[in-house]
N, C-alpha and C positions, 0 to 999 in steps of 0.2 A: 697645604702648600700654601702660600701666601697672593694676597691677589695680584702683586709686581709680581712674583716666580710666573704666575699663570702666564701672564700678558707676553713676559719674555718668551715663555714655551711657545707662545701661541704665534708670536712672530716667527721664533725658528722653524716652528711646522712649516709655516706657510712659507717663509724663503726655503725651505728644503721643498717643497711642492711645487714651488713655481721653477725651482732649477731641475727637480725633476721633469716637470712638464718638457722644458728643452732638451732635458736629455734625453726622453723618448722621442722627440720627433727627429734627433739625428739621429739613434737606433733604426727609427723607420728607414732613413734615409742610408745607412749604413746597409739594413737590411737589404736593400732594392738593390744597391749595388752589387752586394755579394750575389744575390742570387742570380744576376744578369752576366758576371764574369766569368770568363774560360766555359762557357756551355760547351763547347766543342773540343775542350781538354781531357774529357774526362774521356775512358775508354768505355764503348758500347758493349754492355756485357749480354749474355744470352738471355735472360727475359728482356730486353732492348731491342734485340734482333728480332724477338718475337710482335713486340709490339710493332716495328716497323713493316714485317709481314702480314700485319692485321691490318695496323689503319690503309694501306693499300691494295688490301682486297686481295693479295697474295693468299693460297693456302699451302698447306703442308703435303697435300696428295699433289698436286703440281709441281713441288719441289722435290719429293720423293721421284717420281717420275720419271723431270728435267734433269734432275741434279744427282741425285743418288743412286747411282745408275752403273759407274766405275768409270765413265767417261771423265780426261783430265780437263777440268776448267780453272780461269786465273781467277783470281780475286776480286778485280774489278767487274768480272761477268758474273759472278754470284753477287755483287753490292747491286747491279745494272739491272738485275732479275728480280730478286725477291726483298729488298732494301729500298726500293725505289718505287716512285709511282708507275703503275703498269697501263697499259694503253686499254681502254675502253672501261678500266674498273670504276667503280663507281661506292658509295656509302652501302648501297644492298650488298655488293660482295663482300664488305668488311664484316656488317652483323651476319651476312650466310655464313661463310667461314669459321666464326666463332662459335656460330650456333649448332654448326655438325660437327665441328671439331674439337674446340673449345668450348664447350659451355660453362666451364666455374669459372670464366672471366666475363660478366655482363659486358652487355656493347657501350654503355654511355661515353666512358671514356675512349673509346678508339673512333666514336664517332665525332665527337669534338675534336680530339687530335686532327682527324681528316679533312675537317671543315676547315682547321687553324692553317693547317701545314696548306689548304688550298690557298690561303691568302698571305701569308709569310713564308713560303717557300718549304720545301722539304730537306733541307739539310739537317745533319744532327744538329745543330744549334737552336734550329726554327723550332723543331719538334718539340726539345726538351724546353723551349721557352715557355708553352705553354702548360706548364708544370709550375715554373718560375713564376707566371701569371697569376694563374692559380692561388699560388701558395700568398701572392699579397692579398687575394682576397679572403683569405684567412684572418688577417689583422683587423677590419674593421668588424668582422662576423665574429670574433671574439671580443671585441668589447662590448656589440651588443648581446651576448650571452652573458657576460660579467655584467652587464646591468641589467637582466632579469635575473639573474642569480643571486647578486650582492648587493643591489641598487644602491652599486657604488662607482663614483668615476676613478677613483684613485685605485681600487683593486683592479682596474680596467687596464688602466693606465700599466702598473706593472706589469700585467699578465702580457700585455701588446709588447714592451721593452725585452720580456725574457724570448718571448717567441719570433721578435724581429731579429734576433741575433743567437738565438738556438742554431749547435751545428746539426741536430738532429735534423729540424726542418728546415737547414740548408741543404741538407744531403740528398732529399727527397724533392726538394725544389728544382734539384739539376738533374732530374732524371725521368728520362721518358716511360714513365708508368702511371698508374692512378692513385696513386698513395696522395699527393697534395690533395686532389681532388675527393677522396675518401675523409681528408681532413676536413674540407671545406663542408661537407655534406653532414659530417656529425656535429660540427657547429652550428650550423642552421635549424637541424633537425631538432636540436637540442634547445635553441634558443626559441625557435618556432614554438615546440611542445610548449612551454614556460608563458612565453608571453598568450598563447590560447586557454592555459590556464588561467591564466589571470583576465583577460578580457572576454572569455566565454564567448566571442562572434562567431557566426558562421565564415567570415571571411578569414580571422586568425586559425580557426580549424582549416580551413581549405589551404592554406600558405603551409601547415602542418603538413599535412596531406600529399600535397606536391614534394615538400622535402624526405617523407619517408620513400616516395616510389624515385625519385631521383638519387637517393642515397642506395636504394636494392640493388638499383641497375646499376651502379658505381663499383660496388665491392659487395661479394656475398657475406664476410665479416659483418657489415653493417647490420645485418639481421640480429646480432647480438645486442647492438645499442638498440633498437626499437624494440625488442624485447626488456632491454632494461628500463627503456623508458615506460613500460605497461608495468613494471615491477614498482617504477616510484610512483605511481599514481594509488599503485595499492596500498605501498607502505605508508603513505602518506591522506590515505581514507579521500582522497578528492575524487575517487572513482565512486564512492559511495553517493556521493552530489549527483542527484538523476540525471539534470542536464547535460552536467560535467561527464559523464557515462556514456548517457547517447551519443552525444558531439563527437568523445575520442573512441569509440566504436566506429561511428561512421567516418570519421577522418582514418582510422586504420584501415577498415574493408577499401575504400577507396585508394587508399596509398598502396595495398599488398594487391588488389584485384589486379592492374595491369602488369605486374611481376608474374603471375599465376603463368604465364605461355612459356617462360624464360626457365623457372622452376619446373614446369613439366620435362623440359629437356635436360637437366639437368638430372631429374631423378631416371628418367628415360635411358641415361647415357651415363649412369654411373660409374660403368666399367672404366670410360674416356676419363671422367673424373680422379679416380683410385689412382689410374696408368700414371697422370701427372704431378701424381704428389708422395709419390713411394720414397722419395729422397725425404719425407717429414720423418718415416719411422724409425730413421735411425736412432741407436737410443746412445743415452750418456749417462753417467755416474752421477748419483745424487747432487754431490759437492761439486761438478763441473756445471750442473744446471743452477747451482745457487751462486756460484761466481759470477756466471753469465749472464742471470737476471739482473744482480747488482752492478754490473758492467754496463749494460744496455739501459738500464734505467739512469744511470749516470752520466749515459753519453748523450741526454735532451740540455746538459749543461757543460759538461767535460769530455771532451775528445780528441784526445792530441796520438792516438796511435790506430788506426787500423787492427792492431793485434789484441789475442787476449792477454798477454802475459808481455815483460821485457826480460830481455837475456840475464839482464845483470839483477842480481839480486837487490839491491840496497834500492835501486832506480824502479823496482815492480813493487817493495814494498811502500814505497813514497806512493807509486802513484793508488796503488788498492787503499791505503789509508784515505787518499782526498777522497775515493770510492765512497769508501764507508761511511766517510764524515757525512757525505751529502745524501746516504740513505738515512742515516739518523734524522738530517735534516727534514728531510721527506716524512719519516714515523712522526715527527715533532710537529711539522705543520700538518698532519692529518690528524693529530690529537689537538690541536688550537683548535682546529676547524670543527670538530665536534663538538667543543665546550664553548666557542664562541659564539656560535651561529646558530639560528634556528635548523628543526629536523629538516624542513622544505628545501634547507641549501646543503647542509652537510649527506645526506642522504641522497643527493642525484648526484654529488660527487664520487663518493662512495660506490655507488651503484657502478658507475662509468669507470672506474678503476677495478672493482672486484670481479664484475661477473666476465669480462673479456679475459681477465689475467688468470683467475681461477679455471675458467673451461676449457684454457691450454694449459695450464702448468700441473691440472691433474692428472690427464691423461699422460702426459710427458712423464710423471712420478709413478703411475701406476703401471701404465703398458710401456713406455718407454714412446720416445718419438723427441722431435726438435722445435714443432710448432711452437712452445713458449719463449723462444731464446731467439727468434726471428723479429726483429724491431717491428719490419713493416706490419705485420699482422697484430701489433700491440698498440696502434695509435691512439685508440680510445681510453687506454690506461696510460699513457704518456700527457695525454692533454688532460684529462683527469690530476696529474700530480701537479702538473703546471698549473692548475687553478687552484691547488691547494697550497702552493709553494708561494704565486702571489697573492694570495689572501695573508699568508705569515707577514710576507714582507711587508703589506700596504698596513697591517695591523701594529707590528713594532715598530715601524718606523715613520709612522703619522698618527694614526688613530689610536691607539692606546693612550693612556696616561701616565707611560712609564716615565722614570726619572730620566733626567737630559744625557746623563752620561749612559745609560742603556740603549738611550735612540740614536744615539750616534756610533755606538757599534753594532749595531743592527745596520744602520747606515752604510758603512762601511764593509759590511760581507754582502752587504745587497750590490755595491759597488764593484766590491771583488770578484760576486759570482758572475757578473756582466763582464766584466774583464777578463776571465777565464772563459765564457764563452767566445767574445770575439778572437780572442789568441786561438781556440781551438777552430773558428771558422776560417783562421789566417793560415794556418795549417795546412787545414782540407783542403782549402782552394786551387792553391795549384798542381796538385798531386793527381797523377793520370788514373789513379784505382783508390778506393777506400774500401772498408768491410762492406757499403752497400753492395758491393758489385759481386761479393761470395769468392766463389771457386775462381771467377776470371783476373781476380787481380794477379794471378799465375802467368797470366797471360804476357805482361810487359818481360817476364825474364824467359818465356819460350822464344818470342820473337828475336831478343837480341842473339839468341842462340841460331836460330834458323838463318836471321840475317847475314851471318857469318858463311856462310853457304852463298855460292855465286849463283848458282841454277837448281834451287831445291826444291822438290817433290813432298807434299806432305798427305800422308794418307790417313784417311778416318775408316776403321770397321765399325759395322753395326751404327752407322751414321743414317739409321733411320728412328731412330731415339732423339727424343728432344733435346737431350744434353749432347748425343751427338754434331747435330746440323746446327745446336746454338751456338757452341763451343768454335764450329769451323767459322759460321758467320762474324762471331765475334773478332775471333783472329785476322778476319780476313781486313778490318778497320785499319789494323795495325803493318800490316805488310806492305810490301812493294805492288801495285798492282796488277803485274805481271806475273807474280808467285803462283805458283801451280798446286792446285789440290787433286786428287781422285777419292771420292766419295763411294763406301760400298755399303749397303744393309745390310748384311749379314758378315762371315768371315772367311766366306770362299774367295780367295785371292789368289788366283790363279799364276799371276805371272807379276814382274812390276819391270816397269819401263828402264832401259839402260842407259839412254841420253840424260839423266841428270846427274850431278855433281854431288848429291847427298838425299837420303830418301827418309823421311821422318816420320813416324807411326804417333797419331795423338791418341792418348789413352789405351794403349795396348794392353788388354789384360792378359793375365797369367796363360787362360786355355789358350787367345790367340798366339802366344807365343810359342807354346809348346806344338799348334799346329805348324806351325811357321818351321820349326825346329825336326817336329817328323816330316810331316810332305815334301819339304824344299829344303831342309837343310839351311833355311835361313838365319842366322842370329844377328837379333835386335838387342842393341843396350841402353840402356837407361841413360839421358843425358838430363834429363831435369827430371823430379817427383815431388811434389808436394800436395795439394788438394786435386791437382791438373797432375799430368805427367806425358815426357815427351821422350820418345825413342827413335833411335838411329839403326839405319841395315848396317853391319859390320860387313866391311868388304873383304 
């Protein structure tokens, strides 16, 4: 290449870089707006009702005693009693409730959200706004990690541009759960580790230690990230340097030691933990698992449907074609990363992706389960993928000495991918329910049926189980305040009041239907059946 050609290419690269900096700033503004628009327009699914119950210091035991006792209660009463601040309840009640009833959820997110709602109010929008705010902190933290990992502002800019308008991160930024905080903890801990290795000062290792402590008290799966960081040090021989080894072990012990009391609670109450994750043992055929892995990975960039397929075959084939092209792009990004970057860089990202992915996918394939197809459990995987893709586009659009036409093609692809993300976000934003609401996406259809009745009663048998009372609370947000519920802990329903225009049963099992028919000669007919079901008493 002649000197004049090099000069022209350098000017083109500078022009593109300046334009992309401006674009990134615009995308950050768009990302901020997206996260805070329509926060109260989404349904509150069962897991979010658990959040509201816990942050306000209520307990499942109180709910069972006062509500799941065959009394007739209104939706308004349910929400006021167990989805709103309680009189005399404090943060201590929040932590105590989790410790006794739900130790698989460490308390940091719930404590911070409790403090947040004390300042900004206890509405659904205010509660979810904490996740949205935390999601914004992900952006500067990501920039820090990219600087430590790549020593490149360009890679950092591309990474921020992608995550600012990522539909995956938007979905969890608008949910009253701990996943945005988990994302932040992973990034902070990763950047803090790389900084500590580079500087090897007491202060830098202290920051890493604090990040471990905060991460473990945010989500149990952060433990896999911490293990991966230890593997990273071993793989890159940094651990063989005596000073770094001593500093790392000291930071590790200091970070893990405060978590031991909570770990003790988890171990001593393992039966409760197992009881609340029974759903994860549901098995799928291998081809369904593989399809779901591809769909969920692609959703960090391309998310235009909450379903796993389209009824129209042509539409479905086009959708899957885009998904598989994105998967190919990821594999190429990882290949380029391993080929172009030093081992200290590519091994970090590969461990971040593979450790969590394999520890979930292998048991699902061998023993059965659906842990690996729940995106909220694969946040480290998706962050690693984002970093690899960001490096690919930074390399291909600016950093590499490729001929101009190739760079232009990669730049078009970059802009196209960002547009795809924004379109996905625009589709998601007005929707009341998306795939992250799981089975409670069915609530909208069930509520439309129930609202056709002038004076309905909704009965839930076996409502002592989490899925039972969680679904009832979720429905309560969508129904008229005076809609009546009658909740039973078992299936022993002696009589049904005859003062209601219609009586509905939520998720009536075949056993319950048989019992009704045999003991009371009651006939109930299905009026809705998908992931959840709604049945109606036939007069």
